[in-house]
Phi, psi and omega in degrees: 000137182292136173264118184264002182300126179085350176280167179247134178234139170262127177240117175273150182065039188274356188279345184201170172060220183296323179298320178297312179297323178297317180299315179297318181296315181294322178295322178298334178272004176088015182273130174286149193228139165251115190254119180260138169220175178300327169224160176299324183297329179296337183264006186302316183293309182293327178298314179297319184290320180288326176297324178295341177273001171097011179253164172278148181202148175227155174248142173229152182235139174195133169280114190290345174284346177261098188292334173294323178293325177297315179297319178297320178298318180297321177294322178296319178296316177303320183292339178292334170089005180262160178272120179270111182265340188225132175234125177243097179279083185267327187298142177197167181226125168260104197282326184191160171240113189253101175296323174268071191289341175289350177255018179304123181285154178303326182298334175301323180282313184296318180289318180297317182292323178299314186277317188268343184238302189290314180300310177296327176297316177302318180295317176300312183296332180285314188266334186296319176299324177294319178298318178297322178294317180287333183089013178205142173180152175225125174236131174238120177257129185275122180252195181217146177271005181297132177208160179054040186222079181295348177294340181238040190300316181299315180294308185293324178293322180292325177289322177298322177294320177295322175304312182298316178299315182297313181296318180292320176294323180301325180299330183284343182238006181305134181086004178247176179270015167254117187234133177232122183224171176258154173219154182217117183292344190085176182279103186244156181280074176244182176300324179284316185282336179087167187284347185259006178296149186283341188249137171291146178305325182297340180291343180282348178261130010265001189300329183296338181242007184301331179294343174286325192263345178293152187222041186249006174063031179245137182235174173079006183268159172257102180268070184302131190298326185291344173295339187244010184301133177082359182269157168288160178300318182299316179290325178296318178298316179299317179297315180299319184284334184259337187247352182245098186283158175296145176282347192256000000 
């Protein structure tokens, strides 16, 4: 199992919900953190809390629908001077639920794809070559289990596109210590999932990050968090490595 103590991880959408819980969990494991929110100020609370756990941490801000802002954020992270070994592309947007789905506006697609597909792809393209150079890296892209639901077409299509990007990139590093996989928190009671979702946000831990800790050199898998609900991290890692086969 990978030891993340002293390594640096970027977590997008870290100011609330699953991203917030992920940040606390990673800090408890000794991982230093770069915490992304729409603004730096949105990350003030989580920044204070992870530092109190004894790790180093910085906050960065970018509206992910503004792709120039995403590029500026990446340059800001580079200027900090640390080696980013772990990327958790957690941030996402569920833009609308359209009962009259034949009237779905084009903007549902353009906004969803910028935030849920293009921004995380840019982040992958930025850090993955560096990881290959270093010989180590873990990237987890957050997907969704939504299907057969045209009411959420923009969101589900953007996540399906992210799945494709992740799987195709994974093929290029299969068998190496740079691993890129998918994760899915399940339908949780967060701001995105709403108050009627069946799962507590805490049920996504440790599964939402198990792909960071696996050490089997396999990429392209969907390590859905609810498969690991209630497990210790050690047992979750064992399950991921023995029950989730390579796609390639």
